[in-house]
MDAnalysis code that builds the backbone (N, CA, C; Angstrom):
import MDAnalysis as mda
import numpy as np

u = mda.Universe.empty(621, n_residues=207, atom_resindex=np.repeat(np.arange(207), 3), trajectory=True)
u.add_TopologyAttr("name", ["N", "CA", "C"] * 207)
u.add_TopologyAttr("resid", np.arange(1, 208))
u.add_TopologyAttr("resname", ["UNK", "UNK", "UNK", "UNK", "UNK", "UNK", "UNK", "UNK", "UNK", "UNK", "UNK", "UNK", "UNK", "UNK", "UNK", "UNK", "UNK", "UNK", "UNK", "UNK", "UNK", "UNK", "UNK", "UNK", "UNK", "UNK", "UNK", "UNK", "UNK", "UNK", "UNK", "UNK", "UNK", "UNK", "UNK", "UNK", "UNK", "UNK", "UNK", "UNK", "UNK", "UNK", "UNK", "UNK", "UNK", "UNK", "UNK", "UNK", "UNK", "UNK", "UNK", "UNK", "UNK", "UNK", "UNK", "UNK", "UNK", "UNK", "UNK", "UNK", "UNK", "UNK", "UNK", "UNK", "UNK", "UNK", "UNK", "UNK", "UNK", "UNK", "UNK", "UNK", "UNK", "UNK", "UNK", "UNK", "UNK", "UNK", "UNK", "UNK", "UNK", "UNK", "UNK", "UNK", "UNK", "UNK", "UNK", "UNK", "UNK", "UNK", "UNK", "UNK", "UNK", "UNK", "UNK", "UNK", "UNK", "UNK", "UNK", "UNK", "UNK", "UNK", "UNK", "UNK", "UNK", "UNK", "UNK", "UNK", "UNK", "UNK", "UNK", "UNK", "UNK", "UNK", "UNK", "UNK", "UNK", "UNK", "UNK", "UNK", "UNK", "UNK", "UNK", "UNK", "UNK", "UNK", "UNK", "UNK", "UNK", "UNK", "UNK", "UNK", "UNK", "UNK", "UNK", "UNK", "UNK", "UNK", "UNK", "UNK", "UNK", "UNK", "UNK", "UNK", "UNK", "UNK", "UNK", "UNK", "UNK", "UNK", "UNK", "UNK", "UNK", "UNK", "UNK", "UNK", "UNK", "UNK", "UNK", "UNK", "UNK", "UNK", "UNK", "UNK", "UNK", "UNK", "UNK", "UNK", "UNK", "UNK", "UNK", "UNK", "UNK", "UNK", "UNK", "UNK", "UNK", "UNK", "UNK", "UNK", "UNK", "UNK", "UNK", "UNK", "UNK", "UNK", "UNK", "UNK", "UNK", "UNK", "UNK", "UNK", "UNK", "UNK", "UNK", "UNK", "UNK", "UNK", "UNK", "UNK", "UNK", "UNK", "UNK", "UNK", "UNK", "UNK", "UNK"])
u.atoms.positions = np.array([
    [42.834, -131.038, 41.858],
    [41.934, -132.626, 41.601],
    [42.558, -133.811, 42.070],
    [42.100, -134.713, 42.470],
    [42.793, -135.996, 42.783],
    [42.636, -136.900, 41.462],
    [43.800, -137.294, 41.326],
    [43.926, -138.226, 40.165],
    [44.066, -139.937, 40.874],
    [43.032, -140.688, 40.707],
    [43.176, -141.924, 40.942],
    [43.144, -143.014, 39.869],
    [44.397, -144.002, 40.001],
    [44.575, -144.954, 39.236],
    [43.989, -146.131, 39.882],
    [43.130, -147.128, 39.074],
    [42.408, -148.147, 39.789],
    [42.704, -149.591, 39.329],
    [42.987, -150.493, 40.018],
    [43.530, -151.726, 39.307],
    [42.387, -152.395, 39.904],
    [41.278, -153.030, 39.218],
    [39.935, -153.265, 39.478],
    [39.885, -154.979, 39.803],
    [39.308, -155.229, 40.672],
    [39.124, -156.858, 40.550],
    [37.746, -156.843, 41.153],
    [36.840, -158.026, 41.315],
    [35.518, -158.208, 41.583],
    [35.348, -158.203, 42.926],
    [36.392, -158.478, 43.734],
    [36.158, -158.419, 45.393],
    [37.081, -157.222, 45.945],
    [37.953, -156.389, 45.449],
    [38.633, -155.595, 45.959],
    [38.859, -154.645, 44.644],
    [39.867, -153.453, 44.961],
    [40.510, -152.693, 44.176],
    [41.629, -152.219, 44.617],
    [42.869, -152.040, 43.885],
    [44.163, -151.292, 44.141],
    [44.116, -149.903, 43.726],
    [44.427, -149.002, 44.560],
    [44.363, -147.943, 43.980],
    [45.703, -146.951, 44.106],
    [45.940, -146.014, 43.386],
    [47.170, -145.379, 43.462],
    [46.852, -143.802, 43.137],
    [47.019, -143.058, 43.808],
    [46.285, -141.810, 43.871],
    [47.268, -140.468, 43.904],
    [46.835, -139.320, 43.503],
    [47.848, -138.166, 43.673],
    [46.985, -136.924, 43.728],
    [46.994, -136.055, 44.695],
    [46.067, -135.088, 44.988],
    [47.105, -133.979, 44.276],
    [46.589, -133.265, 43.190],
    [47.238, -132.276, 42.262],
    [47.253, -130.877, 43.124],
    [46.480, -130.628, 44.005],
    [46.265, -129.656, 44.987],
    [47.358, -129.417, 45.991],
    [47.760, -130.546, 46.756],
    [48.288, -130.646, 47.845],
    [50.145, -131.449, 47.731],
    [49.625, -132.248, 46.469],
    [51.010, -132.997, 46.315],
    [50.887, -134.563, 47.137],
    [50.031, -134.744, 47.667],
    [50.042, -135.692, 48.685],
    [49.443, -137.200, 47.715],
    [50.209, -138.341, 47.779],
    [50.286, -139.196, 47.087],
    [50.190, -140.403, 47.780],
    [49.700, -141.737, 47.351],
    [49.930, -143.071, 48.157],
    [49.213, -144.013, 47.302],
    [49.001, -145.257, 48.038],
    [48.255, -146.485, 47.402],
    [47.789, -147.325, 48.444],
    [46.683, -147.881, 47.950],
    [46.372, -148.641, 48.994],
    [44.909, -149.785, 48.316],
    [44.907, -150.948, 49.038],
    [43.618, -151.841, 48.524],
    [42.304, -151.104, 49.066],
    [41.351, -151.268, 48.676],
    [39.901, -150.845, 49.047],
    [39.008, -152.385, 48.788],
    [38.657, -152.913, 49.905],
    [37.616, -153.938, 49.820],
    [36.084, -153.525, 49.310],
    [35.647, -154.481, 48.380],
    [34.218, -154.162, 48.087],
    [33.210, -154.635, 49.107],
    [33.273, -155.922, 49.451],
    [32.433, -156.505, 50.323],
    [31.933, -155.983, 51.460],
    [32.842, -155.224, 52.355],
    [32.622, -154.628, 53.657],
    [32.347, -153.297, 53.140],
    [32.134, -152.416, 51.985],
    [31.806, -151.142, 51.795],
    [33.069, -150.382, 52.026],
    [34.194, -150.679, 52.130],
    [35.274, -149.918, 52.217],
    [35.389, -148.915, 51.109],
    [35.417, -149.583, 49.754],
    [35.444, -148.832, 48.765],
    [34.743, -147.618, 48.556],
    [33.246, -148.104, 48.802],
    [32.361, -147.093, 48.548],
    [32.417, -145.667, 49.690],
    [32.638, -146.285, 50.776],
    [32.930, -144.855, 52.078],
    [34.013, -144.407, 51.541],
    [35.180, -144.892, 51.099],
    [36.510, -144.231, 50.699],
    [35.916, -143.026, 49.684],
    [34.984, -143.085, 48.754],
    [34.835, -142.099, 47.643],
    [33.882, -141.277, 47.876],
    [32.725, -141.747, 49.109],
    [31.620, -140.854, 49.332],
    [32.492, -139.742, 50.332],
    [33.436, -140.303, 51.091],
    [34.332, -139.335, 52.020],
    [35.032, -138.248, 50.959],
    [35.458, -138.577, 50.128],
    [36.170, -137.529, 48.929],
    [34.952, -136.773, 48.543],
    [34.004, -137.243, 48.361],
    [32.647, -136.109, 47.857],
    [32.539, -135.262, 48.968],
    [32.055, -135.965, 50.242],
    [31.909, -135.274, 51.314],
    [32.889, -133.863, 51.463],
    [34.347, -134.183, 51.387],
    [35.111, -133.406, 51.442],
    [35.389, -132.345, 50.260],
    [34.633, -132.383, 49.154],
    [34.490, -131.598, 48.410],
    [35.762, -131.543, 47.104],
    [36.239, -132.832, 47.013],
    [37.327, -133.342, 46.104],
    [37.018, -133.296, 45.287],
    [37.712, -132.976, 43.894],
    [37.155, -133.168, 42.376],
    [38.278, -134.539, 42.305],
    [37.417, -135.303, 41.684],
    [38.268, -136.821, 41.172],
    [38.105, -137.179, 39.901],
    [39.376, -137.448, 39.346],
    [39.285, -138.370, 38.227],
    [39.793, -139.781, 38.299],
    [38.914, -140.814, 38.068],
    [39.317, -142.172, 37.945],
    [39.636, -143.018, 36.635],
    [40.789, -143.603, 36.629],
    [40.988, -144.347, 35.294],
    [41.021, -145.626, 35.889],
    [40.597, -146.687, 34.990],
    [40.200, -148.138, 35.100],
    [40.274, -148.817, 33.861],
    [40.803, -149.679, 33.728],
    [40.788, -150.665, 32.363],
    [39.288, -151.038, 32.400],
    [39.007, -151.390, 30.824],
    [37.477, -151.641, 30.716],
    [37.397, -153.216, 31.352],
    [36.216, -153.456, 31.955],
    [35.987, -154.718, 32.450],
    [34.486, -154.773, 32.670],
    [34.232, -156.233, 32.504],
    [32.537, -156.317, 32.701],
    [31.936, -156.504, 34.133],
    [33.039, -156.340, 35.085],
    [32.382, -156.426, 36.529],
    [32.570, -155.261, 37.209],
    [32.509, -153.794, 36.525],
    [32.716, -152.738, 37.361],
    [31.341, -151.808, 37.352],
    [30.262, -152.429, 36.706],
    [29.201, -151.679, 36.521],
    [28.628, -150.832, 37.828],
    [28.816, -151.545, 38.900],
    [28.215, -151.129, 40.163],
    [28.934, -149.853, 40.634],
    [30.420, -149.867, 40.366],
    [31.295, -149.032, 40.633],
    [31.332, -147.583, 39.624],
    [31.165, -147.885, 38.559],
    [30.896, -146.904, 37.750],
    [29.692, -146.122, 37.900],
    [28.644, -146.845, 38.185],
    [27.313, -146.268, 38.789],
    [27.599, -145.202, 40.181],
    [28.363, -145.852, 41.093],
    [29.040, -144.832, 42.126],
    [29.243, -143.872, 41.872],
    [30.446, -143.732, 40.813],
    [31.138, -142.687, 40.469],
    [30.235, -141.573, 39.911],
    [29.711, -142.250, 39.031],
    [28.777, -141.143, 38.189],
    [27.811, -140.432, 39.190],
    [27.215, -141.149, 40.225],
    [26.129, -140.741, 41.437],
    [26.993, -139.526, 42.156],
    [28.156, -139.853, 42.324],
    [29.317, -138.833, 43.044],
    [29.740, -137.500, 42.242],
    [29.204, -137.716, 40.702],
    [29.747, -136.612, 40.369],
    [31.073, -136.419, 39.620],
    [32.072, -137.577, 39.985],
    [33.437, -137.844, 39.884],
    [33.589, -138.457, 38.042],
    [34.616, -137.951, 37.732],
    [35.001, -138.529, 36.222],
    [35.616, -139.860, 36.110],
    [35.144, -140.466, 35.206],
    [35.573, -142.145, 35.209],
    [35.978, -142.015, 33.670],
    [37.253, -142.349, 33.497],
    [37.882, -142.711, 32.631],
    [38.052, -144.363, 32.361],
    [37.453, -144.899, 31.259],
    [37.748, -146.275, 31.205],
    [38.696, -146.614, 29.819],
    [39.683, -147.565, 30.305],
    [41.060, -147.398, 29.386],
    [40.974, -148.740, 28.418],
    [41.488, -148.625, 27.197],
    [41.536, -149.835, 26.511],
    [42.441, -150.660, 26.932],
    [42.005, -151.820, 27.176],
    [42.721, -152.984, 28.179],
    [43.998, -153.262, 27.346],
    [43.759, -153.641, 25.953],
    [44.893, -154.028, 25.270],
    [46.215, -152.889, 25.193],
    [45.743, -151.756, 24.925],
    [46.922, -150.577, 25.024],
    [47.251, -150.390, 26.081],
    [46.782, -150.441, 26.999],
    [47.222, -150.444, 28.230],
    [48.330, -151.477, 28.545],
    [48.179, -152.919, 28.436],
    [48.832, -153.886, 28.474],
    [50.197, -153.963, 27.883],
    [50.095, -152.928, 26.623],
    [51.199, -152.497, 25.798],
    [52.195, -151.649, 26.335],
    [51.663, -150.804, 27.289],
    [52.157, -149.777, 28.134],
    [53.124, -150.240, 29.432],
    [52.793, -151.581, 29.578],
    [53.345, -152.084, 30.899],
    [55.065, -152.405, 30.586],
    [56.021, -151.687, 31.361],
    [57.197, -151.922, 31.268],
    [57.686, -153.389, 31.585],
    [56.860, -153.734, 32.567],
    [57.494, -155.338, 32.958],
    [56.354, -156.350, 32.487],
    [56.711, -157.524, 32.165],
    [55.903, -158.502, 31.753],
    [55.069, -159.077, 32.830],
    [55.450, -159.047, 34.086],
    [54.746, -159.929, 35.383],
    [53.734, -158.533, 35.623],
    [52.469, -158.978, 35.889],
    [51.546, -157.930, 36.227],
    [51.227, -158.205, 37.813],
    [51.348, -157.098, 38.217],
    [51.017, -156.975, 39.781],
    [49.855, -155.820, 39.917],
    [49.143, -155.898, 40.995],
    [48.091, -154.824, 41.441],
    [48.544, -153.869, 41.647],
    [49.494, -153.463, 42.405],
    [50.123, -152.317, 42.669],
    [50.847, -151.482, 41.634],
    [51.428, -152.396, 40.656],
    [52.114, -151.645, 39.505],
    [51.032, -151.314, 38.489],
    [50.079, -151.940, 38.203],
    [48.902, -151.745, 37.389],
    [48.149, -150.403, 37.748],
    [48.181, -150.131, 39.133],
    [47.390, -149.257, 39.669],
    [48.355, -147.852, 39.348],
    [49.576, -148.104, 39.668],
    [50.580, -147.209, 39.328],
    [50.592, -146.583, 38.068],
    [50.440, -147.435, 37.081],
    [50.669, -147.346, 35.569],
    [49.426, -146.554, 35.268],
    [48.297, -146.623, 35.558],
    [46.805, -145.923, 35.542],
    [47.089, -144.826, 35.927],
    [47.735, -144.298, 36.953],
    [47.893, -143.144, 37.765],
    [48.764, -142.312, 36.778],
    [50.089, -142.898, 36.261],
    [51.077, -142.182, 35.503],
    [50.387, -141.889, 34.404],
    [49.680, -142.721, 33.458],
    [48.994, -142.486, 32.289],
    [48.170, -141.166, 32.306],
    [47.403, -141.403, 33.254],
    [46.391, -140.128, 33.728],
    [47.251, -138.824, 33.730],
    [48.265, -138.642, 34.513],
    [48.988, -137.660, 34.784],
    [49.565, -137.120, 33.410],
    [49.947, -137.930, 32.733],
    [50.940, -137.621, 31.550],
    [50.044, -137.339, 30.390],
    [48.886, -137.608, 30.401],
    [47.671, -137.406, 29.493],
    [47.973, -138.314, 28.196],
    [48.367, -139.574, 28.878],
    [48.283, -140.687, 27.887],
    [47.333, -141.802, 27.883],
    [46.317, -141.629, 28.863],
    [45.482, -142.645, 29.049],
    [44.723, -143.002, 27.695],
    [44.738, -144.435, 27.591],
    [44.125, -144.498, 26.262],
    [42.437, -144.844, 26.551],
    [41.718, -143.570, 26.723],
    [40.432, -143.440, 26.981],
    [39.629, -144.037, 26.125],
    [38.736, -144.807, 26.149],
    [37.426, -145.243, 25.075],
    [36.301, -144.872, 25.537],
    [35.527, -144.635, 24.555],
    [34.002, -144.385, 24.796],
    [32.947, -145.236, 25.097],
    [32.234, -145.115, 26.452],
    [31.354, -146.027, 26.826],
    [30.316, -145.256, 27.005],
    [29.077, -146.058, 26.953],
    [27.860, -145.174, 27.148],
    [27.818, -144.948, 28.628],
    [26.719, -143.970, 28.950],
    [26.664, -143.771, 30.782],
    [25.831, -145.011, 31.048],
    [25.770, -144.964, 32.373],
    [25.192, -145.934, 32.962],
    [23.558, -145.795, 32.956],
    [23.080, -144.560, 32.776],
    [21.579, -144.445, 32.274],
    [21.294, -145.237, 31.003],
    [22.163, -144.750, 30.018],
    [21.917, -145.466, 28.490],
    [21.962, -147.021, 28.633],
    [23.119, -147.648, 29.194],
    [23.071, -148.952, 29.197],
    [21.966, -149.457, 29.989],
    [21.373, -149.083, 31.158],
    [20.301, -149.234, 31.818],
    [19.173, -149.476, 30.803],
    [18.960, -148.379, 30.138],
    [17.695, -148.444, 29.279],
    [17.885, -149.210, 28.068],
    [19.003, -149.512, 27.246],
    [19.446, -150.682, 26.572],
    [19.010, -151.785, 27.074],
    [19.349, -152.168, 28.238],
    [19.028, -153.527, 28.607],
    [17.532, -153.821, 28.964],
    [16.901, -152.443, 29.209],
    [15.484, -152.769, 29.462],
    [14.916, -153.160, 28.239],
    [15.242, -152.333, 27.120],
    [14.689, -152.545, 25.897],
    [14.847, -153.742, 25.238],
    [16.021, -154.472, 25.404],
    [16.259, -155.952, 24.977],
    [15.606, -156.810, 25.868],
    [15.194, -156.548, 27.037],
    [14.686, -157.599, 27.969],
    [13.723, -158.558, 27.131],
    [14.129, -159.849, 27.518],
    [13.134, -161.166, 26.843],
    [11.515, -160.877, 27.398],
    [10.851, -161.327, 26.311],
    [9.380, -161.167, 26.428],
    [8.742, -162.292, 27.081],
    [9.503, -163.522, 27.276],
    [8.904, -164.828, 27.687],
    [9.083, -164.832, 28.888],
    [8.234, -165.809, 29.974],
    [8.745, -165.924, 31.074],
    [9.892, -167.013, 31.405],
    [10.129, -167.650, 30.560],
    [11.066, -168.641, 30.890],
    [12.477, -167.823, 30.575],
    [12.463, -166.998, 29.502],
    [13.535, -166.268, 29.469],
    [13.876, -165.254, 30.346],
    [12.774, -164.481, 30.767],
    [12.875, -163.747, 32.248],
    [13.384, -164.445, 33.156],
    [13.190, -165.942, 33.327],
    [13.662, -166.510, 34.665],
    [15.125, -167.018, 34.189],
    [15.624, -167.088, 33.048],
    [17.029, -167.292, 32.973],
    [17.908, -166.283, 33.061],
    [17.145, -164.938, 32.464],
    [17.878, -163.712, 32.726],
    [18.071, -163.326, 34.394],
    [17.129, -163.549, 35.116],
    [17.275, -163.297, 36.485],
    [18.198, -164.117, 37.338],
    [18.138, -165.303, 36.837],
    [19.537, -166.247, 37.542],
    [20.814, -165.772, 36.974],
    [21.129, -165.478, 35.799],
    [22.060, -164.798, 35.288],
    [22.530, -163.624, 36.024],
    [21.402, -162.761, 36.113],
    [21.684, -161.406, 36.596],
    [22.017, -161.516, 38.115],
    [21.503, -162.220, 38.871],
    [21.924, -162.692, 40.332],
    [23.370, -163.328, 40.462],
    [23.678, -164.104, 39.539],
    [25.019, -164.518, 39.434],
    [26.125, -163.207, 39.172],
    [25.583, -162.427, 38.145],
    [26.450, -161.334, 37.560],
    [26.364, -160.208, 38.975],
    [25.301, -160.302, 39.646],
    [25.145, -159.205, 40.644],
    [26.284, -159.573, 41.741],
    [25.868, -160.903, 42.079],
    [27.078, -161.177, 43.110],
    [28.804, -160.910, 42.690],
    [29.017, -161.133, 41.594],
    [30.254, -160.796, 41.074],
    [30.617, -159.298, 41.355],
    [29.301, -158.465, 40.780],
    [29.820, -156.979, 40.633],
    [29.590, -156.584, 42.344],
    [29.045, -157.157, 43.058],
    [29.349, -156.668, 44.366],
    [30.653, -157.306, 45.201],
    [31.193, -157.871, 44.525],
    [32.750, -158.024, 45.033],
    [32.950, -159.530, 45.536],
    [32.114, -160.637, 45.063],
    [32.326, -161.818, 45.334],
    [32.260, -162.759, 44.385],
    [33.131, -163.085, 43.804],
    [33.281, -164.057, 42.608],
    [32.726, -165.427, 42.768],
    [32.536, -166.041, 41.909],
    [31.939, -167.177, 41.795],
    [33.148, -168.288, 42.475],
    [34.358, -168.066, 42.069],
    [35.307, -168.758, 42.405],
    [35.731, -168.810, 44.008],
    [35.344, -167.263, 44.344],
    [35.610, -167.152, 45.791],
    [34.562, -167.796, 46.491],
    [33.233, -167.686, 46.042],
    [32.108, -168.355, 46.702],
    [32.641, -169.917, 47.219],
    [32.975, -170.773, 46.081],
    [33.303, -172.141, 46.448],
    [34.620, -172.135, 47.326],
    [35.279, -171.159, 47.238],
    [36.501, -171.213, 48.339],
    [35.731, -170.868, 49.742],
    [34.758, -169.899, 49.696],
    [34.378, -169.748, 51.283],
    [33.489, -171.073, 51.829],
    [33.128, -171.994, 50.897],
    [32.075, -172.800, 51.480],
    [33.043, -173.912, 51.774],
    [34.468, -174.241, 51.179],
    [35.147, -175.252, 51.603],
    [35.862, -174.520, 52.730],
    [36.481, -173.530, 52.711],
    [37.348, -173.118, 53.672],
    [38.640, -173.604, 53.412],
    [39.078, -173.766, 52.200],
    [40.585, -174.345, 52.127],
    [41.636, -173.483, 51.443],
    [41.085, -172.279, 51.226],
    [42.012, -171.564, 50.410],
    [42.738, -170.587, 51.385],
    [44.101, -171.189, 51.338],
    [44.982, -170.217, 52.393],
    [45.069, -168.789, 51.923],
    [45.404, -168.383, 50.449],
    [45.844, -167.337, 49.656],
    [44.536, -166.521, 50.135],
    [43.397, -166.938, 50.128],
    [42.121, -165.798, 50.310],
    [42.142, -165.583, 51.433],
    [42.394, -166.471, 52.677],
    [42.283, -166.115, 54.125],
    [43.358, -165.115, 54.243],
    [44.647, -165.271, 53.625],
    [45.763, -164.275, 53.819],
    [45.300, -163.141, 53.472],
    [44.634, -162.703, 52.255],
    [43.840, -161.630, 51.647],
    [42.975, -160.657, 52.523],
    [42.103, -161.621, 53.205],
    [41.290, -160.785, 53.775],
    [41.964, -160.425, 55.435],
    [42.912, -161.081, 55.607],
    [43.717, -160.594, 57.099],
    [44.236, -159.295, 56.678],
    [44.844, -159.195, 55.262],
    [45.708, -157.813, 55.062],
    [44.359, -156.833, 54.880],
    [43.503, -157.057, 53.950],
    [42.417, -156.079, 53.974],
    [41.567, -155.804, 55.398],
    [41.753, -156.506, 56.338],
    [41.106, -156.237, 57.424],
    [41.737, -155.155, 58.312],
    [43.014, -154.400, 57.730],
    [43.450, -153.476, 58.509],
    [42.722, -152.220, 58.275],
    [43.085, -151.145, 59.154],
    [42.415, -149.868, 58.816],
    [42.969, -149.309, 57.635],
    [42.069, -148.328, 56.929],
    [42.817, -147.615, 55.957],
    [43.949, -146.764, 56.470],
    [43.982, -146.179, 57.304],
    [45.139, -145.263, 57.694],
    [46.403, -146.382, 57.896],
    [46.254, -147.539, 58.636],
    [47.339, -148.646, 58.639],
    [47.957, -148.823, 57.656],
    [46.907, -149.008, 56.400],
    [47.731, -149.737, 55.178],
    [48.184, -148.430, 54.406],
    [47.496, -147.084, 54.456],
    [48.089, -146.147, 53.882],
    [49.577, -145.181, 54.102],
    [49.927, -145.580, 55.458],
    [51.129, -145.058, 55.833],
    [52.323, -146.108, 55.623],
    [53.105, -145.638, 54.586],
    [54.174, -146.649, 54.277],
    [54.012, -147.727, 53.344],
    [52.626, -147.720, 52.937],
    [51.984, -148.886, 52.090],
    [52.677, -148.973, 50.739],
    [53.105, -147.866, 50.437],
    [53.764, -147.692, 49.001],
    [55.205, -148.582, 49.105],
    [56.361, -148.530, 50.075],
    [57.296, -148.656, 50.320],
    [58.164, -147.985, 49.447],
    [59.626, -148.378, 49.333],
    [60.405, -147.669, 48.732],
    [60.392, -147.341, 47.382],
    [59.632, -148.454, 46.560],
    [59.387, -148.298, 45.105],
    [58.245, -147.422, 44.946],
    [57.054, -147.386, 45.872],
    [55.885, -146.506, 45.728],
    [56.251, -145.283, 46.049],
    [57.447, -144.777, 46.984],
    [57.751, -143.560, 47.269],
    [58.797, -142.922, 45.953],
    [59.259, -143.646, 45.441],
    [59.823, -143.025, 44.413],
    [59.125, -142.912, 43.318],
    [57.905, -143.457, 42.951],
    [56.946, -143.367, 42.181],
    [56.169, -142.152, 42.462],
    [55.947, -141.735, 43.659],
    [55.249, -140.660, 44.324],
    [56.073, -139.365, 43.906],
    [57.318, -139.490, 44.121],
    [58.352, -138.556, 43.902],
    [58.281, -138.093, 42.136],
    [58.572, -139.184, 41.643],
    [58.214, -138.919, 39.945],
    [56.936, -138.221, 39.514],
    [56.006, -138.897, 40.154],
    [54.512, -137.813, 39.796],
    [54.479, -136.786, 40.362],
    [55.213, -136.210, 41.408],
    [55.273, -134.999, 41.999],
    [55.791, -134.111, 41.019],
    [56.935, -134.576, 40.867],
    [58.257, -133.814, 39.694],
    [57.224, -133.232, 38.711],
    [56.214, -134.535, 37.892],
    [55.738, -134.204, 36.701],
    [54.696, -133.082, 37.172],
    [54.166, -133.274, 37.990],
    [52.959, -132.265, 38.556],
    [53.643, -130.759, 38.394],
    [54.843, -130.761, 38.994],
    [55.368, -129.338, 39.160],
    [55.947, -128.907, 37.870],
    [56.136, -129.655, 37.001],
    [56.573, -129.000, 35.762],
    [55.386, -128.885, 34.865],
    [54.349, -129.468, 35.349],
    [53.116, -129.054, 34.428],
    [52.311, -127.733, 34.712],
    [52.614, -127.304, 35.940],
    [52.279, -126.270, 36.472],
    [52.723, -124.777, 35.918],
])
């Protein structure tokens, strides 16, 4: 089974993975807007790899959870407050959070919470849909805004895209423009390599 810790953001996700069969491990960012993330998980499905994904509870990951459910992958949603308590360092970084998710999954310490399935949530949303046309219009407007965020484009990023003044965003896009193979080779660096060796040792002890 492949264990994948995910630090999820509306526009991208940072992952840290370990293949328990081969011992291969690594980390990389996956962009949402250009379909990179979806392609990554669909390729795992095509290869017949069993996958367990762990991520913090968030209101912006519905499309991602639906994708994983469609592919038949395990999706573990974690208690955000408990995960925060597990952080050794106070300063939060995407890569460290993804590694923490992977570590908690491998050590069977992931603070999993129950969430209804995507199908049940969709049925509940349909049952609670407003009856009036005015309310429907408001809901459609909110859904469109929410859908934009779920597909990987936050409202804040839309503003930046129109003005074109954010150097930070341009830098991120430049980094994500690399191919997956370019990023995954040596992406972890010294700290990431050490983290992989630790997880590999844990895997060996558990067998």
